[in-house]
Residue frames as qw, qx, qy, qz and C-alpha x, y, z in Angstrom:
[[0.753, -0.182, 0.318, -0.547, 2.77, -17.12, -9.81],
 [0.238, -0.185, 0.949, 0.094, 3.03, -20.85, -9.75],
 [0.285, -0.143, -0.766, -0.558, 0.74, -22.98, -11.85],
 [0.266, -0.475, -0.820, 0.177, -1.42, -23.81, -8.84],
 [0.066, -0.487, -0.294, 0.820, -1.66, -20.15, -7.82],
 [0.162, 0.164, -0.417, -0.879, -2.78, -19.29, -11.35],
 [0.401, -0.161, -0.758, -0.488, -5.52, -21.91, -11.57],
 [0.330, -0.405, -0.804, 0.285, -6.88, -22.32, -8.03],
 [0.133, -0.621, -0.483, 0.603, -9.54, -20.02, -6.62],
 [0.005, -0.114, 0.316, 0.942, -10.16, -17.97, -9.77],
 [0.264, 0.545, 0.742, -0.287, -13.80, -17.04, -9.90],
 [0.236, 0.544, 0.493, 0.636, -15.75, -15.41, -12.73],
 [0.150, -0.357, -0.338, 0.858, -16.45, -11.74, -12.05],
 [0.333, 0.771, 0.535, -0.094, -18.71, -10.67, -14.91],
 [0.016, -0.825, 0.217, 0.522, -16.13, -8.16, -16.10],
 [0.819, 0.521, 0.143, 0.193, -14.92, -8.15, -19.73],
 [0.333, -0.825, 0.345, 0.299, -11.19, -7.65, -19.87],
 [0.839, 0.466, -0.070, 0.270, -8.35, -7.77, -22.44],
 [0.583, -0.592, 0.190, 0.523, -4.71, -7.48, -21.45],
 [0.493, 0.865, 0.008, -0.090, -3.51, -4.92, -24.01],
 [0.352, 0.744, -0.548, 0.149, 0.18, -5.79, -23.55],
 [0.768, -0.440, 0.447, -0.132, 1.51, -9.15, -22.35],
 [0.329, 0.584, -0.716, -0.192, 4.53, -11.11, -23.53],
 [0.845, -0.167, 0.384, -0.332, 2.91, -14.53, -23.06],
 [0.867, 0.434, -0.244, 0.040, 5.28, -16.02, -25.61],
 [0.057, 0.745, -0.598, 0.290, 8.27, -15.53, -23.31],
 [0.585, 0.118, -0.797, 0.095, 9.91, -18.62, -21.85],
 [0.167, -0.188, 0.625, -0.739, 8.74, -17.69, -18.33],
 [0.702, 0.079, 0.214, -0.675, 5.38, -19.15, -19.35],
 [0.478, 0.304, -0.772, -0.288, 6.60, -22.36, -21.02],
 [0.065, 0.055, -0.949, 0.302, 5.82, -24.56, -18.02],
 [0.120, 0.457, 0.785, -0.401, 2.19, -23.56, -17.53],
 [0.110, 0.097, -0.288, -0.946, 1.02, -21.39, -20.48],
 [0.362, -0.312, -0.736, -0.479, -2.11, -23.46, -21.22],
 [0.383, -0.502, -0.693, 0.347, -3.07, -23.49, -17.52],
 [0.124, -0.346, -0.164, 0.915, -2.65, -19.72, -17.35],
 [0.228, -0.065, -0.476, -0.847, -4.90, -19.18, -20.38],
 [0.414, -0.425, -0.792, -0.144, -7.52, -21.41, -18.74],
 [0.319, -0.495, -0.514, 0.624, -7.31, -19.34, -15.55],
 [0.007, -0.161, 0.129, 0.978, -7.61, -16.14, -17.55],
 [0.321, -0.268, -0.643, -0.642, -10.75, -17.33, -19.23],
 [0.437, -0.518, -0.724, 0.132, -12.33, -18.28, -15.90],
 [0.280, -0.473, -0.301, 0.780, -11.43, -14.84, -14.58],
 [0.324, 0.849, 0.372, -0.187, -13.18, -13.10, -17.52],
 [0.123, -0.691, 0.431, 0.567, -9.91, -12.13, -19.22],
 [0.818, 0.481, 0.204, -0.240, -10.86, -12.83, -22.82],
 [0.822, 0.435, 0.005, 0.366, -7.45, -12.45, -24.47],
 [0.431, -0.727, 0.160, 0.511, -4.11, -10.66, -24.48],
 [0.557, 0.821, -0.123, 0.024, -2.29, -8.70, -27.16],
 [0.835, -0.298, 0.206, 0.413, 1.21, -10.12, -27.59],
 [0.219, 0.930, -0.211, -0.205, 3.77, -7.49, -28.77],
 [0.890, 0.302, -0.082, 0.330, 6.86, -8.31, -30.76],
 [0.392, -0.867, 0.189, 0.243, 10.37, -7.35, -29.61],
 [0.117, -0.644, 0.652, 0.382, 12.98, -8.91, -31.95],
 [0.652, 0.368, -0.509, -0.425, 13.34, -11.07, -35.08],
 [0.201, 0.240, -0.935, 0.167, 14.70, -13.99, -33.02],
 [0.213, 0.154, 0.801, -0.538, 11.43, -14.22, -31.12],
 [0.496, 0.213, -0.144, -0.830, 8.84, -13.56, -33.87],
 [0.501, 0.053, -0.804, -0.316, 8.40, -17.17, -34.93],
 [0.233, -0.202, -0.863, 0.401, 7.69, -18.31, -31.36],
 [0.196, 0.247, 0.315, -0.895, 5.46, -15.28, -30.75],
 [0.529, 0.152, -0.368, -0.749, 3.31, -15.89, -33.80],
 [0.454, -0.044, -0.886, -0.081, 3.04, -19.60, -32.94],
 [0.091, -0.260, -0.739, 0.615, 1.81, -18.82, -29.39],
 [0.325, 0.260, 0.071, -0.906, -0.61, -16.22, -30.74],
 [0.544, 0.090, -0.620, -0.558, -1.98, -18.70, -33.22],
 [0.341, -0.096, -0.919, 0.175, -2.27, -21.50, -30.64],
 [0.101, -0.442, -0.680, 0.576, -4.27, -19.37, -28.22],
 [0.158, 0.714, 0.553, 0.400, -5.99, -17.12, -30.81],
 [0.325, -0.715, -0.193, 0.588, -4.39, -13.91, -29.50],
 [0.380, 0.916, 0.030, 0.125, -3.98, -10.64, -31.36],
 [0.738, -0.349, 0.112, 0.566, -0.34, -9.65, -31.79],
 [0.222, 0.955, -0.127, -0.151, 2.00, -6.94, -33.03],
 [0.869, 0.127, 0.061, 0.474, 5.35, -7.12, -34.75],
 [0.065, 0.974, -0.125, 0.178, 8.18, -4.72, -33.99],
 [0.698, 0.224, -0.391, 0.556, 11.72, -4.13, -32.83],
 [0.531, -0.807, -0.226, 0.124, 12.04, -3.09, -29.19],
 [0.157, 0.925, -0.297, 0.179, 14.66, -0.37, -28.53],
 [0.606, -0.583, 0.541, 0.010, 16.66, -2.80, -26.34],
 [0.806, 0.106, 0.541, 0.215, 17.08, -5.02, -29.43],
 [0.468, 0.882, -0.035, -0.053, 18.22, -2.30, -31.82],
 [0.791, -0.280, 0.310, 0.447, 21.58, -3.44, -33.17],
 [0.141, -0.579, 0.371, 0.712, 24.17, -2.00, -35.52],
 [0.092, 0.069, 0.820, 0.560, 22.74, -3.95, -38.47],
 [0.312, 0.391, 0.533, -0.683, 19.45, -2.09, -38.06],
 [0.479, 0.386, -0.337, -0.712, 18.64, -1.83, -41.74],
 [0.327, 0.110, -0.921, -0.179, 18.88, -5.61, -42.13],
 [0.027, 0.253, 0.850, -0.461, 16.68, -6.09, -39.07],
 [0.380, 0.423, 0.206, -0.796, 14.13, -3.57, -40.32],
 [0.469, 0.277, -0.604, -0.582, 13.96, -5.27, -43.72],
 [0.189, -0.058, -0.976, 0.096, 13.32, -8.49, -41.85],
 [0.205, 0.361, 0.610, -0.676, 10.44, -6.80, -40.06],
 [0.449, 0.407, -0.183, -0.774, 8.96, -5.46, -43.29],
 [0.397, 0.170, -0.840, -0.330, 9.21, -8.93, -44.86],
 [0.081, -0.169, -0.934, 0.306, 7.61, -10.65, -41.90],
 [0.308, 0.396, 0.370, -0.782, 4.80, -8.15, -41.69],
 [0.456, 0.333, -0.458, -0.686, 4.13, -8.70, -45.39],
 [0.294, 0.047, -0.947, -0.121, 3.86, -12.47, -44.91],
 [0.109, -0.400, -0.839, 0.351, 1.20, -12.10, -42.18],
 [0.115, 0.009, -0.046, -0.992, -0.48, -8.96, -43.50],
 [0.543, -0.218, -0.499, -0.640, -3.73, -10.87, -44.08],
 [0.430, -0.243, -0.811, 0.315, -3.77, -12.42, -40.63],
 [0.310, -0.765, -0.304, -0.476, -6.65, -10.78, -38.73],
 [0.719, -0.618, -0.214, 0.234, -4.70, -11.20, -35.50],
 [0.512, 0.048, -0.005, 0.858, -1.89, -8.86, -36.66],
 [0.103, -0.867, -0.487, -0.001, -3.20, -5.66, -35.14],
 [0.146, -0.979, 0.089, 0.107, -0.26, -3.25, -34.72],
 [0.636, 0.517, -0.368, 0.440, 3.41, -2.39, -35.17],
 [0.252, -0.713, 0.428, -0.494, 5.47, -2.69, -32.02],
 [0.385, -0.878, -0.136, 0.251, 6.63, -2.85, -29.35],
 [0.620, 0.354, 0.036, 0.699, 9.02, -0.14, -30.47],
 [0.214, -0.958, -0.175, -0.079, 10.15, 3.24, -29.26],
 [0.326, 0.685, -0.360, 0.544, 12.89, 5.04, -27.35],
 [0.795, -0.565, -0.198, 0.098, 14.67, 4.25, -24.10],
 [0.198, 0.842, -0.355, 0.355, 17.38, 6.58, -22.74],
 [0.728, -0.555, 0.394, -0.076, 18.33, 4.13, -19.99],
 [0.840, 0.075, 0.411, 0.347, 19.96, 2.18, -22.87],
 [0.144, 0.905, -0.119, -0.382, 22.00, 5.11, -24.21],
 [0.446, -0.401, 0.653, 0.462, 24.72, 3.03, -25.88],
 [0.315, 0.257, 0.775, 0.484, 22.52, 2.42, -28.96],
 [0.166, 0.630, 0.380, -0.657, 20.59, 5.70, -28.87],
 [0.223, 0.488, -0.380, -0.754, 21.22, 6.78, -32.42],
 [0.121, -0.010, -0.938, -0.326, 20.31, 3.32, -33.73],
 [0.099, 0.473, 0.785, -0.386, 17.14, 3.46, -31.65],
 [0.232, 0.591, 0.079, -0.768, 16.17, 6.72, -33.29],
 [0.228, 0.333, -0.669, -0.624, 16.79, 5.45, -36.79],
 [0.100, -0.138, -0.980, -0.102, 15.00, 2.18, -36.23],
 [0.140, 0.508, 0.657, -0.539, 12.06, 3.82, -34.51],
 [0.290, 0.524, -0.123, -0.791, 11.49, 6.31, -37.34],
 [0.210, 0.146, -0.849, -0.463, 11.45, 3.42, -39.81],
 [0.055, -0.325, -0.933, 0.145, 8.76, 1.70, -37.76],
 [0.197, 0.551, 0.335, -0.738, 6.73, 4.88, -37.48],
 [0.307, 0.397, -0.467, -0.728, 6.82, 5.18, -41.27],
 [0.169, -0.032, -0.960, -0.220, 5.83, 1.52, -41.63],
 [0.072, 0.458, 0.766, -0.445, 2.84, 1.96, -39.29],
 [0.255, 0.547, 0.030, -0.797, 1.82, 5.03, -41.28],
 [0.266, 0.276, -0.703, -0.599, 2.05, 3.25, -44.62],
 [0.227, -0.157, -0.958, -0.084, 0.10, 0.22, -43.38],
 [0.438, -0.445, -0.072, -0.778, -2.38, 2.34, -41.40],
 [0.722, -0.308, -0.606, 0.129, -1.82, 0.28, -38.29],
 [0.432, -0.875, 0.089, -0.198, -1.67, 1.57, -34.72],
 [0.544, 0.473, -0.562, 0.407, 1.66, 1.47, -32.92],
 [0.770, -0.593, -0.224, 0.073, 2.65, 0.15, -29.47],
 [0.311, 0.770, -0.279, 0.482, 5.21, 2.50, -27.95],
 [0.767, -0.395, -0.273, 0.426, 7.90, 1.95, -25.32],
 [0.180, 0.808, -0.082, 0.556, 9.04, 5.33, -23.92],
 [0.722, -0.547, -0.245, 0.346, 11.53, 5.69, -21.08],
 [0.375, -0.671, 0.049, 0.638, 13.05, 9.12, -20.23],
 [0.277, -0.024, 0.555, 0.784, 12.54, 10.16, -23.83],
 [0.239, 0.684, 0.657, -0.208, 9.13, 11.84, -23.91],
 [0.110, 0.766, -0.099, -0.626, 10.29, 15.08, -25.56],
 [0.015, -0.339, 0.772, 0.538, 11.84, 13.17, -28.45],
 [0.189, 0.315, 0.929, 0.053, 8.83, 10.87, -28.68],
 [0.240, 0.744, 0.456, -0.425, 6.32, 13.72, -28.84],
 [0.085, 0.649, -0.370, -0.659, 8.34, 15.48, -31.51],
 [0.037, -0.145, 0.893, 0.425, 8.38, 12.39, -33.70],
 [0.205, 0.476, 0.848, -0.115, 4.71, 11.55, -33.19],
 [0.237, 0.773, 0.166, -0.565, 3.78, 15.10, -34.29],
 [0.056, 0.532, -0.594, -0.601, 6.03, 14.72, -37.31],
 [0.004, -0.029, 0.947, 0.320, 4.63, 11.37, -38.47],
 [0.516, 0.102, 0.138, -0.839, 0.97, 11.91, -37.53],
 [0.006, 0.017, 0.988, 0.151, -0.15, 8.26, -37.67],
 [0.463, -0.230, -0.373, -0.771, -3.73, 7.91, -38.84],
 [0.738, -0.362, -0.544, -0.169, -4.52, 5.14, -36.30],
 [0.360, -0.765, 0.332, -0.419, -2.48, 6.51, -33.39],
 [0.667, 0.125, -0.705, 0.207, -1.43, 3.92, -30.81],
 [0.706, -0.677, -0.196, -0.074, -0.74, 3.36, -27.12],
 [0.102, 0.712, -0.557, 0.415, 1.96, 4.59, -24.76],
 [0.830, -0.163, -0.532, 0.040, 2.82, 1.30, -23.09],
 [0.666, -0.297, -0.442, 0.522, 3.57, 1.35, -19.35],
 [0.052, 0.743, 0.050, 0.665, 2.66, 5.01, -18.94],
 [0.606, -0.388, -0.500, 0.482, 4.00, 6.39, -15.69],
 [0.249, 0.215, -0.037, 0.944, 3.79, 10.19, -16.04],
 [0.068, 0.397, 0.508, -0.762, 1.57, 12.98, -14.83],
 [0.409, 0.685, 0.553, -0.242, -1.55, 14.62, -16.21],
 [0.176, 0.809, -0.207, -0.521, 0.25, 17.23, -18.29],
 [0.066, -0.365, 0.841, 0.394, 2.28, 14.63, -20.20],
 [0.359, 0.297, 0.883, -0.049, -0.74, 12.37, -20.49],
 [0.377, 0.763, 0.354, -0.387, -2.78, 15.10, -22.09],
 [0.112, 0.663, -0.508, -0.539, -0.05, 15.86, -24.62],
 [0.131, -0.091, 0.952, 0.263, -0.26, 12.25, -25.81],
 [0.317, 0.516, 0.757, -0.244, -4.05, 12.20, -25.71],
 [0.286, 0.765, 0.030, -0.577, -4.28, 15.32, -27.83],
 [0.128, 0.498, -0.705, -0.488, -2.21, 13.56, -30.49],
 [0.812, 0.106, -0.293, -0.494, -4.67, 10.66, -30.55],
 [0.463, 0.240, -0.829, 0.201, -2.77, 8.21, -28.34],
 [0.759, -0.542, -0.195, -0.305, -4.05, 6.14, -25.47],
 [0.120, -0.652, 0.660, -0.354, -2.23, 5.35, -22.23],
 [0.771, -0.036, -0.636, -0.020, -1.35, 1.79, -21.23],
 [0.391, -0.627, 0.397, -0.544, -1.93, 1.50, -17.51],
 [0.746, 0.076, -0.659, 0.056, -0.38, -1.45, -15.70],
 [0.724, -0.413, -0.494, 0.247, 0.85, -2.62, -12.33],
 [0.323, 0.191, -0.257, 0.891, 2.58, 0.66, -11.53],
 [0.370, -0.522, -0.167, -0.750, -0.84, 2.06, -10.62],
 [0.802, -0.458, -0.375, -0.081, -0.89, -0.38, -7.67],
 [0.622, 0.043, -0.384, 0.681, 2.30, 0.94, -6.15],
 [0.310, -0.798, -0.425, 0.294, 1.72, 3.19, -3.17],
 [0.363, -0.506, 0.122, 0.773, 4.46, 5.61, -4.19],
 [0.271, 0.277, 0.602, 0.698, 2.96, 6.24, -7.69],
 [0.063, 0.642, 0.464, -0.607, 1.11, 9.37, -6.57],
 [0.119, 0.447, -0.317, -0.828, 1.71, 11.30, -9.80],
 [0.169, -0.041, -0.861, -0.477, 0.29, 8.47, -11.90],
 [0.053, -0.492, -0.839, 0.227, -2.66, 7.97, -9.55],
 [0.085, 0.611, 0.219, -0.756, -3.51, 11.68, -9.74],
 [0.130, 0.276, -0.594, -0.744, -3.20, 11.55, -13.51],
 [0.124, -0.213, -0.936, -0.251, -5.56, 8.63, -13.86],
 [0.009, 0.564, 0.655, -0.502, -8.09, 10.29, -11.57],
 [0.109, 0.615, 0.031, -0.780, -8.19, 13.27, -13.96],
 [0.087, 0.243, -0.670, -0.696, -8.21, 11.88, -17.49],
 [0.701, 0.120, -0.067, -0.700, -11.23, 10.79, -19.48],
 [0.787, -0.079, 0.579, -0.199, -12.55, 7.24, -19.57],
 [0.845, 0.521, 0.118, -0.017, -11.74, 6.86, -23.27],
 [0.176, 0.887, -0.424, 0.047, -8.05, 7.66, -22.77],
 [0.240, -0.558, 0.784, -0.129, -6.58, 4.43, -21.36],
 [0.831, 0.077, -0.518, -0.186, -6.10, 0.71, -21.83],
 [0.665, -0.598, 0.412, -0.175, -5.17, -1.80, -19.13],
 [0.732, 0.474, -0.485, 0.074, -2.10, -4.03, -19.42],
 [0.817, -0.566, 0.096, 0.054, 0.41, -6.00, -17.46],
 [0.291, 0.769, -0.570, 0.004, 3.62, -6.34, -19.50],
 [0.882, -0.284, 0.366, -0.090, 3.73, -9.92, -18.23],
 [0.748, -0.400, -0.481, 0.222, 6.04, -11.45, -17.13],
 [0.384, 0.147, -0.262, 0.873, 7.62, -8.07, -16.19],
 [0.161, -0.359, 0.040, -0.919, 6.38, -5.11, -14.13],
 [0.494, -0.477, -0.725, 0.054, 4.74, -7.02, -11.30],
 [0.301, -0.857, -0.048, -0.415, 3.34, -4.65, -8.66],
 [0.193, 0.575, -0.630, 0.485, 5.85, -3.96, -5.93],
 [0.526, -0.308, 0.563, -0.558, 3.67, -5.68, -3.33],
 [0.860, 0.164, -0.340, -0.344, 3.19, -8.83, -5.41],
 [0.811, -0.408, 0.414, -0.059, 4.00, -12.13, -3.74],
 [0.828, 0.125, 0.419, 0.351, 5.48, -13.59, -6.96],
 [0.192, -0.545, 0.325, 0.749, 8.03, -11.86, -9.22],
 [0.139, 0.144, 0.773, 0.602, 6.48, -13.23, -12.41],
 [0.371, 0.287, 0.183, -0.864, 3.61, -11.01, -13.49],
 [0.166, 0.274, 0.901, 0.294, 0.52, -12.47, -15.22],
 [0.202, -0.358, -0.394, -0.822, -2.73, -11.06, -16.67],
 [0.471, -0.535, -0.701, 0.032, -4.55, -12.23, -13.55],
 [0.296, -0.324, -0.334, 0.834, -3.44, -8.97, -11.85],
 [0.004, -0.326, -0.405, -0.854, -5.76, -7.02, -14.19],
 [0.397, -0.686, -0.582, -0.178, -8.69, -7.20, -11.75],
 [0.504, -0.559, -0.261, 0.604, -6.60, -5.36, -9.18],
 [0.256, -0.023, 0.255, 0.932, -5.70, -2.75, -11.77],
 [0.191, -0.525, -0.577, -0.596, -9.35, -2.25, -12.67],
 [0.483, -0.702, -0.504, 0.141, -10.32, -1.93, -9.02],
 [0.450, -0.397, -0.099, 0.794, -7.60, 0.65, -8.35],
 [0.087, 0.176, 0.387, 0.901, -8.64, 2.75, -11.34],
 [0.332, -0.620, -0.624, -0.341, -12.26, 2.49, -10.28],
 [0.508, -0.633, -0.389, 0.436, -11.35, 3.71, -6.81],
 [0.359, -0.219, 0.093, 0.903, -9.32, 6.59, -8.19],
 [0.081, -0.195, -0.453, -0.866, -12.05, 7.71, -10.54],
 [0.344, 0.145, 0.592, -0.714, -14.88, 6.96, -8.06],
 [0.657, 0.209, -0.369, -0.623, -16.58, 4.75, -10.61],
 [0.910, -0.138, 0.315, -0.230, -17.66, 1.09, -10.59],
 [0.455, -0.336, 0.760, 0.320, -15.35, -1.76, -11.60],
 [0.582, 0.475, 0.653, 0.097, -17.82, -2.66, -14.34],
 [0.302, 0.938, 0.078, -0.152, -17.74, 0.84, -15.86],
 [0.167, -0.774, 0.539, 0.287, -13.91, 0.92, -15.85],
 [0.521, -0.106, 0.811, 0.246, -13.56, -2.57, -17.32],
 [0.545, 0.661, 0.516, -0.004, -16.14, -1.78, -20.02],
 [0.216, 0.950, -0.120, -0.190, -14.38, 1.39, -21.11],
 [0.284, -0.609, 0.689, 0.272, -10.94, -0.22, -21.12],
 [0.600, 0.168, 0.772, 0.123, -12.34, -3.16, -23.09],
 [0.496, 0.787, 0.367, -0.021, -14.02, -0.97, -25.66],
 [0.004, -0.911, 0.309, 0.273, -10.97, 1.29, -25.91],
 [0.419, -0.366, 0.780, 0.287, -8.83, -1.72, -26.75],
 [0.582, 0.443, 0.675, 0.095, -11.35, -3.01, -29.33],
 [0.343, 0.918, 0.149, -0.133, -11.49, 0.38, -30.99],
 [0.114, -0.824, 0.461, 0.307, -7.79, 1.07, -31.07],
 [0.265, -0.331, 0.860, 0.282, -6.76, -2.34, -32.45],
 [0.613, 0.224, -0.348, -0.673, -9.93, -2.90, -34.52],
 [0.106, -0.122, 0.976, -0.149, -10.65, -6.21, -32.76]]
């Protein structure tokens, strides 16, 4: 969205909302970040959790989180897993240690497994297991990126049994897969995919799972709904996500937003 589209015509709704996954530190927001946060506040979107993806971006990420008082996570995204993974992981451990007392550090991640990027698969596995162990040692929840690797992911989550669990970011599967994660103590991050007409499996899944099983997110600036006018996604789409979930579950928008809000507070201890 353009700056004017983000700030004009945004009316308060009475809903309490947190975007549980938005990369608002990315350069796509450099031209109008402050205006977007103002628009979010007017729309009842209280904050956004900003996940980490790579050492090169952590400084900027933490600065943006501090400027706008956002919770954040630190991690190494599978797309950024390189051959020097031990050096990068040591950098993560060191950075987490320096901000360990920051109340806005709420999780490890975004990290995980992505088989679309097969060229670094073994490095992904090694790096991910290190981050699972770090989350376990620090008793922090974890933000998980999983693409075409759910069998491997479930195996590892059972092996590490994190005390605080975490969230499956950008969940797109069916009810059977959803319930496997839920039984392990994980929540599902539901974003713009739920607005796509072709996402019947996901829609049926959301209609069937319990109200305490999901968070709402956008993955801004990525993952804009397929019918969106603008290619840059923003947290302002969250109202549409709430409305769609409410329709699928035959509940009110207020009830859905309240549960998603409380689920996010509980998972990340906000």
